[in-house]
N, C-alpha and C positions, 0 to 999 in steps of 0.2 A: 400381595402377590396381585398382579394385574390381569386382567380378564380383555380379552381382545376377540371381536366378532367376525368370522368369515362374511363376506359380504353379503353371501346369499343368505346367511343366518340371520344376519341384521334385517334384511327384507323380510324374510319368513316372520320373524318377531313383530314387526309393525304392521304388517299385512292381517295378522292374526287379532293385534290388538284393535285394528280398524273393524275388521270381522265383527268381534265379541261387540264393540260398541255401537254398532249397527244393528245388533240381534237387541241388545236392552242397554240404554242408558248408564252410563258406569260399569258396566260389566267390562269393559276392555281395560279400564283402569284398576279392575279386581285382577283380571289375568296378568297384566304387568306388574302387580305385588307378587302373585303367584310365583311369576319366572324370577322376579328379584329374588323370594326367600330362595328359590333354588338353587341360583346361581352362589347365595351366600353361605350355603349348606356345601356346594360343592368348592368355594374357597377354605372352609375351614375342614375339610378334610376330604379332599379329592382323592386318595385312594380308596375310600370307603365304597365306592360305585362301582359296578359290575365293568369287566372290559368286555366289550360286544365285538371287538375286531382290531386286533393286534395292539395298538395302543388307544383306541376310541374308547372312551368311558359313555354311559349312559345313566341319567337320572330321570325318573319319571316325577313328574309336576305334580304337586297335589291338588285337587278339587277340578282340574281341566285334564281333557283326554290328549296332553303332550309328553313329550321328553326333550330333554335337553341333550345333545351328544356333544361330548369335549375332550379336547385332548390334555393332558397334565404337563406341562412342560417344565422346566426347571423355575424359570422366573415368570410365567405367565400361563394363563388357563386361555387356552382357544377354544371358541365356541365354535362348533363346526356345523350343528343344524339345530332348530326348533320344529320339530316334528310333528304335526297329527297322529295319532296311532294308529289313523287309518290310510295312512299313507305308507307306500313302497319304502319300506325299512333301508334298502339298500342304497336309496335316492343319493344319502347324503357321501358314499364312498367313494365318489369322484373328486371329494374336497379336500382330500386328506393331503 
């Protein structure tokens, strides 16, 4: 199953990596690994994660206050957003 990032989700992802790396050297790489782990968990069983809006599901990232919002399509997983838990959760809805 392939993974495709919404352009805004990709930008959020790289911004978060950069922000964490500026906080402490190596922390950005640790964040990247946690997101990668979350995506692997999504790929192995996307239906396991709760629906939060129509066909959008959410997985909470381990160790960091982020969640990955995604759509489970037939042949791909579409990452809609990678959001800090303090951001407005409705922000990603315009990306559907």
